[in-house]
N, C-alpha and C positions, 0 to 999 in steps of 0.2 A: 347282837349279835346272838345266836346263834353257833350250838358247839359247831355244825357242820359249816359255817364260814373258819369257823378256825381252824376243820381241820386240814392239812395242805397235804396230796400223793404224793409221794418222789415218784416216777419214772424214768425208767433209761431213754436215752436217745434211741437206739436202734433195740430196742424190748428182745431180745433171746442174740446181741453180742457179746457183750459177754461170760453169755451163759457156752454162747459155741468157743469162746478162743479157752472156756474152760472145756472145751470137750472135744481137742485135740488131739489126737493121737498122734505120741516123742515121732511120732515117723512127720503128722504132719508141720510137724513143730518144729524139725530135724528142716523138712522143705519148703519151709514158712524163713525162717532162716538164711538159709542156703538162697535161698533169691533175693533177699536183702541181698545178700554181701556180696550176690552174682551184682542187682542194679548200683553197690558200690565200687564193684570192680570197675564195669562199664564208665564208672561219673570219673576214674581215676582213667581208667583206661584215656579215656578220651579227651582231659586233663595232660595228659601224656604227648599223647598227639601235636596239641595244645606246641605245645611248648616246647617241644621239635623242630616244629614245624616254623617260629619262633629262633630258636637256637638257628636252622639252618639260612632266614634273614639276616638274619644281624652277621650271618659267617661271609656272608654274599655282601654283606656293605663293608664288611671287615677290610674284602680281600678287594673289593673295589678302590675304597679311600687307602688301602699302602697300594696301589696303580698309581694313582693320584700325587700318594707322599714322592714314587720313584719316580715321575713324572717331573714335577716340582723338580726336584731336586738335580734332575738333568737341565733340566731351563736353569740353573742358579749357577751348574756347574757355567754353559752354554754365555752364559748374562757374564760371570767375573770372563770368563777371555774375552771377550769384548773390551770388559770395562780396559783390562790390561794390554787389550790390541792399544786402545783411542789411546790411554795414558801414555804410551812407547811414542803413537804417532804428534799426537799433540806435541813431545821433544822435539821429536823429528821435528816437526814443522819452526821451533821455537829456533832450532837451528840452525833450520836453513833460512830463519829470515834476520839472523844473526849474522850469518853467513852474505846475505845479501845486503845486508846496512854494508858490512865490511867493505865485499866487492868495492860498492857506492864510494863509502868514504874511500879508500885506496888510486878507483878512477880519479873521483875527484884532488887527488894526491900527482899521481900521475901530471893528470891536464898542468896542472899546477908544476913540475917538475921540467915539463914537457915548454910549459910559458916562457918561465927562467931558461931555463934550454935555449928555445927560439932568440930570447933574448942575447944572447951571450954568441948564438953566430955573429959575424961580419955579414953582410949584406952587400 
């Protein structure tokens, strides 16, 4: 191997870029920094707008869920009233059935009494 093969030359990837950055004036450095910050601010603004949209969607969903909850509560109250009504009707039906049974029983007794009274009358 020759010495020429062992010699490595390092070249910057973008010749003159490092020198150009070093040669920027203070105003140019400030302008570059301002551009970077503006880009960051725009990115944060975009994120904030996205988050605001998500918040609004969640608020709308919450409002809908609250409306559904109110509807469900109203239906529950109506169902409880209906159950109470049906329970009262059931009790009334039971009383009617008991009274019908008692009337039947008394009718039979009245028939027996009439039969006994008829048997006791002179013909």
